[in-house]
C-alpha positions in Angstrom: 13.0 -2.7 -42.2 12.9 -5.9 -40.0 11.6 -5.4 -36.5 14.1 -5.9 -33.6 13.3 -8.9 -31.4 12.9 -8.2 -27.7 11.3 -9.5 -24.6 9.5 -6.9 -22.5 9.8 -6.6 -18.7 6.7 -4.7 -17.7 7.3 -2.9 -14.4 4.3 -2.2 -12.2 4.5 -2.4 -8.4 8.1 -3.7 -8.6 10.1 -0.5 -9.2 13.6 -1.9 -8.8 16.2 -3.8 -10.7 17.5 -6.0 -7.9 15.8 -9.1 -6.7 13.1 -8.8 -9.3 11.5 -12.1 -10.2 10.1 -11.1 -13.6 13.5 -9.6 -14.7 15.3 -12.7 -13.5 13.2 -15.0 -15.7 13.3 -12.6 -18.6 17.1 -12.9 -18.6 16.8 -16.6 -19.1 15.1 -16.1 -22.5 18.3 -15.0 -24.1 16.7 -12.1 -26.0 17.5 -8.4 -25.5 15.4 -7.0 -22.7 13.2 -3.9 -23.1 12.3 -2.5 -19.7 8.9 -0.8 -19.8 6.8 1.3 -17.5 3.4 2.7 -18.5 1.9 5.7 -16.8 -1.5 4.3 -17.3 -4.1 7.1 -18.1 -6.9 4.9 -16.6 -5.1 4.6 -13.3 -3.9 8.2 -13.2 -7.5 9.3 -13.2 -7.5 8.3 -9.6 -4.6 10.7 -8.9 -6.4 13.9 -9.6 -4.4 16.3 -7.5 -1.6 18.0 -9.4 0.8 17.5 -6.4 0.0 13.9 -5.9 3.0 12.6 -4.0 2.5 9.0 -5.2 2.9 9.9 -8.8 6.0 11.9 -7.9 7.4 8.9 -6.0 6.8 6.5 -8.9 8.4 9.0 -11.3 11.5 9.3 -9.0 11.9 5.5 -8.9 11.5 5.2 -12.7 14.1 7.9 -13.0 16.5 5.9 -10.8 16.0 2.8 -12.9 16.6 4.8 -16.0 19.8 6.3 -14.7 21.1 2.9 -13.8 20.3 1.4 -17.2 22.0 4.3 -19.0 25.3 2.8 -17.7 24.5 -0.1 -20.0 23.5 1.9 -23.1 19.9 1.2 -22.3 16.9 2.8 -20.5 13.4 2.2 -19.5 10.7 2.7 -22.1 8.3 5.1 -20.4 4.9 5.5 -22.1 1.9 7.7 -21.1 -1.2 6.0 -22.5 -3.6 3.3 -21.7 -2.2 -0.2 -21.4 -3.9 -1.4 -24.5 -2.6 1.5 -26.6 0.9 1.0 -25.2 1.1 -2.6 -26.3 -0.4 -1.9 -29.7 2.3 0.7 -30.2 5.1 -1.6 -29.0 3.9 -4.5 -31.1 4.0 -2.3 -34.1 7.6 -1.3 -33.3 9.1 -4.5 -32.1 8.9 -8.2 -32.6 7.9 -9.1 -29.1 9.0 -12.6 -28.2 7.4 -12.5 -24.7 6.2 -10.1 -22.0 7.3 -10.7 -18.4 5.7 -9.1 -15.4 5.0 -9.6 -11.7 1.6 -10.4 -10.4 -0.8 -7.9 -8.8 -3.8 -9.1 -6.8 -6.2 -6.1 -6.6 -9.5 -6.6 -8.4 -9.0 -3.9 -11.0 -5.5 -5.0 -11.8 -6.5 -8.6 -12.1 -9.1 -7.6 -14.7 -6.6 -5.4 -16.5 -4.1 -8.4 -16.8 -6.9 -10.6 -18.1 -7.6 -8.2 -20.9 -3.9 -7.8 -21.7 -3.4 -11.5 -21.7 -6.2 -11.8 -24.2 -4.5 -9.2 -26.5 -1.2 -11.1 -26.2 -2.9 -14.4 -27.0 -4.3 -12.9 -30.2 -0.8 -11.8 -31.1 0.8 -15.1 -30.1 2.9 -13.4 -27.6 3.6 -15.4 -24.4 2.7 -13.5 -21.2 4.5 -14.7 -18.1 3.6 -13.5 -14.6 5.4 -14.2 -11.3 4.8 -13.8 -7.6 7.0 -11.0 -6.4 5.5 -8.6 -3.9 4.4 -11.2 -1.4 5.9 -14.4 0.0 2.6 -16.3 -0.2 -0.2 -15.2 -2.6 -3.9 -15.7 -1.8 -4.8 -19.3 -1.9 -1.4 -20.7 -1.0 -2.1 -20.8 2.7 -5.2 -22.7 3.5 -6.8 -24.7 6.3 -6.7 -28.5 6.2 -10.2 -28.5 4.7 -9.1 -26.2 1.9 -10.8 -23.1 3.0 -9.1 -19.7 3.6 -8.0 -18.5 7.0 -10.1 -15.6 8.2 -8.3 -15.1 11.5 -4.7 -13.7 11.6 -3.1 -15.8 14.3 -3.6 -19.3 12.8 -2.8 -17.8 9.4 0.5 -16.4 10.7 1.3 -19.7 12.4 0.8 -21.6 9.1 2.7 -18.9 7.2 5.7 -19.3 9.4 5.5 -23.1 9.2 5.5 -23.1 5.4 8.3 -20.6 5.0 11.5 -22.1 3.4 14.7 -20.8 2.1 13.3 -21.2 -1.4 10.7 -18.5 -0.6 13.6 -16.1 0.3 15.7 -16.7 -2.8 17.5 -13.6 -4.0 16.6 -13.1 -7.7 19.2 -10.4 -8.3 21.0 -10.6 -11.7 24.2 -8.5 -12.1 23.2 -5.8 -14.7 26.4 -6.3 -16.6 25.3 -9.8 -17.4 22.0 -8.8 -18.8 21.5 -8.3 -22.5 19.5 -5.1 -22.7 18.0 -3.6 -25.8 20.3 -0.7 -26.6 18.6 2.6 -26.7 18.8 5.9 -24.7 15.5 7.2 -23.3 14.7 10.4 -21.4 11.7 9.6 -19.3 8.6 11.7 -19.5 8.6 14.6 -17.1 6.2 15.2 -14.2 5.0 18.4 -16.1 4.2 16.4 -19.2 2.2 14.0 -17.0 0.2 16.9 -15.7 1.7 17.0 -12.2 4.2 19.1 -10.3 6.7 18.5 -7.6 5.7 18.5 -3.9 7.9 17.8 -0.9 7.3 14.7 1.1 9.0 13.0 4.1 8.8 9.9 6.2 9.8 7.6 3.3 12.6 5.1 3.4 13.8 2.9 0.5 16.5 1.1 2.6 16.3 -0.9 5.7 17.6 0.8 8.9 18.9 -2.1 11.0 19.1 0.1 14.1 15.4 0.9 13.8 14.4 -2.7 13.0 16.3 -4.1 16.0 14.3 -2.0 18.4 11.0 -2.0 16.4 9.1 -3.9 19.1 10.1 -1.3 21.8 9.4 1.9 20.0 7.0 1.3 17.2 4.0 2.8 19.1 5.5 6.2 19.8 4.8 8.7 17.0 7.3 11.4 18.2 10.4 9.1 17.6 11.6 7.2 14.6 10.5 3.8 15.8 9.0 2.3 12.6 10.7 1.2 9.4 9.0 3.9 7.2 9.1 1.3 4.4 5.4 1.2 3.6 5.8 3.2 0.5 8.8 1.2 -0.7 6.9 -2.0 -0.2 3.7 -0.7 -1.8 5.5 0.3 -5.0 8.1 -2.5 -4.9 11.2 -0.3 -4.7 12.3 -2.7 -2.0 12.0 -6.5 -2.1 9.7 -8.2 0.4 12.1 -11.2 0.4 14.9 -8.9 1.6 12.7 -7.6 4.4 11.7 -11.0 5.6 15.3 -12.3 5.5 16.2 -9.4 7.8 13.1 -9.6 10.0 13.9 -13.3 10.7 17.3 -12.2 12.1 16.5 -8.9 13.7 12.9 -8.6 15.0 10.0 -11.0 15.2 7.4 -8.3 15.8 8.4 -6.6 12.5 8.0 -10.0 10.8 4.5 -10.3 12.3 3.6 -6.9 10.7 4.9 -8.1 7.4 2.7 -11.2 7.7 -0.3 -8.9 8.5 0.3 -7.3 5.1 0.1 -10.7 3.4 -3.0 -11.6 5.5 -4.9 -8.6 4.2 -3.6 -9.2 0.6 -5.0 -12.8 0.6 -8.3 -11.6 2.0 -8.6 -9.0 -0.8 -7.6 -11.6 -3.4 -10.0 -14.3 -2.2 -12.9 -12.0 -1.2 -12.8 -9.1 -3.6 -16.2 -8.0 -2.5 -14.6 -6.5 0.7 -13.4 -3.6 -1.5 -16.9 -2.1 -1.2 -18.6 -4.2 1.5 -18.1 -5.3 5.1 -16.5 -8.7 5.4 -19.0 -9.4 8.2 -22.2 -8.6 6.3 -24.2 -8.0 9.4 -22.3 -4.8 10.0 -24.0 -3.3 6.9 -26.9 -2.8 9.3 -25.1 -0.1 11.3 -26.9 3.3 11.0 -24.1 5.7 10.7 -24.8 9.5 11.3 -22.5 10.5 8.4 -22.5 14.1 9.4 -20.6 16.1 6.8 -19.5 18.9 9.1 -18.1 16.4 11.6 -16.3 14.6 8.7 -14.8 17.9 7.5 -13.5 18.7 11.0 -11.9 15.2 11.1 -10.4 15.7 7.7 -8.9 19.0 8.6 -7.7 18.0 12.0 -10.1 20.2 13.9 -11.8 17.8 16.3 -10.5 19.3 19.5 -8.7 16.1 20.4 -4.9 16.9 20.0 -3.8 13.4 19.0 -6.5 13.0 16.4 -5.8 16.5 15.0 -2.1 15.9 15.0 -2.5 12.7 12.9 -4.8 14.3 10.4 -2.6 17.4 10.0 0.5 15.2 9.6 -1.3 13.2 6.9 -2.5 16.3 5.0 0.9 17.9 5.1 3.1 14.9 4.4 1.1 12.0 3.0 2.1 9.9 6.1 0.7 9.1 9.4 2.2 7.0 12.2 0.5 3.6 12.5 -0.6 3.9 16.1 -2.2 7.3 15.3 -3.9 5.8 12.3 -5.8 3.4 14.6 -6.8 6.3 16.9 -8.1 8.6 14.2 -9.9 5.8 12.4 -11.6 4.7 15.7 -12.5 8.3 16.4 -14.2 8.7 13.0 -16.2 5.4 13.1 -17.0 5.2 16.8 -17.0 8.8 18.2 -18.5 10.5 15.1 -20.4 7.4 13.8 -19.2 8.0 10.2 -19.1 5.0 7.8 -15.6 3.5 7.7 -15.7 3.7 3.9 -15.6 7.6 4.1 -12.3 7.4 6.1 -10.9 4.6 3.9 -11.5 6.8 0.8 -9.9 9.8 2.5 -6.8 7.8 3.3 -6.7 6.4 -0.2 -6.5 10.0 -1.5 -3.8 11.1 0.8 -1.6 8.3 2.0 1.7 8.0 0.1 1.9 4.3 1.1 -1.7 3.6 0.2 -2.3 0.0 -0.5 -5.9 -1.2 -1.2 -5.7 -4.4 0.7 -4.0 -3.1 3.8 -6.0 0.1 3.9 -9.3 -1.7 3.5 -8.3 -4.4 6.0 -7.2 -2.0 8.7 -10.3 0.2 8.4 -12.5 -2.8 8.6 -10.5 -4.0 11.6 -11.1 -0.7 13.4 -14.8 -0.7 12.5 -15.3 -4.2 13.8 -16.6 -5.4 10.4 -13.4 -7.1 9.1 -12.5 -10.7 9.0 -10.4 -10.6 12.2 -11.5 -7.3 13.6 -11.4 -5.6 16.9 -14.7 -6.1 18.6 -17.2 -3.2 18.1 -17.0 -2.3 21.7 -13.3 -1.6 21.6 -13.3 2.2 21.4 -10.0 4.1 21.7 -10.0 7.0 24.2 -7.9 9.5 22.3 -7.0 11.4 25.4 -5.7 8.3 27.1 -3.9 7.2 24.0 -2.1 10.5 23.9 -1.1 10.1 27.6 0.3 6.7 26.9 2.0 7.1 23.6 2.8 10.9 23.4 3.4 11.5 27.1 5.3 14.7 26.8 3.1 16.0 23.9 6.1 16.4 21.5 4.2 14.8 18.6 1.1 17.0 19.2 3.3 20.0 19.7 4.8 19.5 16.2 1.4 19.3 14.4 -1.0 21.1 16.6 0.8 24.2 17.7 -2.2 25.6 19.6 -3.3 22.5 21.5 -1.9 23.8 24.8 -3.6 27.2 24.4 -6.9 28.3 25.8 -8.2 29.1 22.3 -7.8 25.5 21.1 -11.2 24.4 20.1 -13.3 22.3 22.4 -13.9 18.7 21.5 -16.6 18.3 18.9 -18.0 15.4 20.9 -17.5 14.3 24.5 -15.8 10.9 24.8 -18.1 9.3 27.4 -21.2 10.4 25.5 -19.7 9.3 22.1 -18.7 5.9 23.5 -22.2 5.1 24.9 -23.8 6.3 21.8 -21.6 4.1 19.6 -22.3 1.0 21.7 -26.0 1.6 21.5 -26.0 2.1 17.7 -23.8 -0.9 17.1 -25.8 -3.1 19.3 -29.0 -2.1 17.7 -27.6 -2.4 14.1 -26.2 -5.9 14.7 -29.4 -7.0 16.4 -31.7 -5.8 13.7 -29.6 -7.0 10.7 
C-alpha cells in the first residue's frame, strides 16, 4: 500500500492555529497537512509531579486545537514518545514531504533540533523552521560594532527603532482554506501520560483591553487584577506575540516595555547559553552564600515571618502563579536576607511556575541577585515590610494567602531586616573584592 504524502506541522511552544508562522508556510506547500504534537518523554522527566499544571495546560491547548480540527475532518496527531522515536514511526507511516516548525532558543531545544535535522537530512526530508514566539531573535539586534547589547535600555531603543509593520504581519490562514490530512484522532489522556487534573487560576489566553489600558497604573498591586496574566499563554504560544505587540503599541507603552524585556532575556540566553548555570557577571561566583536548608524550606513554604514574602510563596505553591512585584520581593529576600544562592530559588520557581520560561526566569533571578547582564546593584535590597506598606497597603493580598498574619501567633521573622541587610552588604562586598 502506497504511503500518503503529507507535510508535518510540528507544534512545540506555539499551541495555536491562528497567526502561526510554521502553519502559514506549510499551507503554501500544497500538500495535505498533518498537525503533530509530541509529549516528549525526555522533557516530561522534568515534570515529575503527577499534578503538574503545565502538562495539564499543554494538554488543554492540544485538546482545543484537536476540537477545532475535527470540524475539518482532521485532528492533531498526538504521540507520547521521544522525538526521535516519533519521527521514525511517522516516516514509516507516511511519505513526509517536509516538516515545518517554529524556532525555540533554549540550549536543550536547540540541541534537540540539531539532532532532528540530522535525522531528516538522512531521510532527505526538508526541515523548515521559522521565527514565531519573538519579534527579534538573538543576534538580530546588535550594536554598531556587531556585538550584543547587555543593557536593556539601549537594546529596547534599538528594538523599537527596527520594528516595522512586516514584523507584525498576521499569519492567520482561514482553516477552511487549508488542505488537512483527513483523519480523526482522540488525543492521549492526562491519565495515560501519568498525570492527573489539578485546578489552577490566574491564567488568561485572551487580551483584556481594559487591563492593558491601565497596566502602567495598577501592575504593581497584587490584590487587584492589574497585569495581563498572559505569561503562560506567551510561554506556550497559545497567544501570538505579534498580536500582543500590535495591541501594546496602541494601548500601553509600559506593557510594550515588558514584552521587550522578555525578548531581551531571550536573546541573552540564546547568545550566552552559559548563563543557564552561571552568573553572567562571573565575579559574582565569588559570593559565599550561607545556603541554610532550614531557611530555604521556610522560604519555600511561606513561613518566613514576613507576610508579603509568605503570601507570595503560598500563592505560588497553591496556584502556580505569583504576582510580578511579589516575585521580586521574595527573590530579593532569598538572596539578600537569607544569603541563599539565586540558583536555588530559580530551580524552585522552575518547578512551580505555570508560566515558567527558562530565559525570563533565569534573567529575572540574576537581575535580583545583581549578577545578571543588566542587574539591580547588589546593594539594592528590598525591605519586605516597606514593600507591603507601599503595594498592599490595606493588607488584602496578605489576608488572602496568610490568614494568620495579623494574629499574635504569627511566627516572628526568621531574620531581622536591618541585620540581614548589613550582613548581605558585607558578604557581597567581600566576595566581589576577593574574586
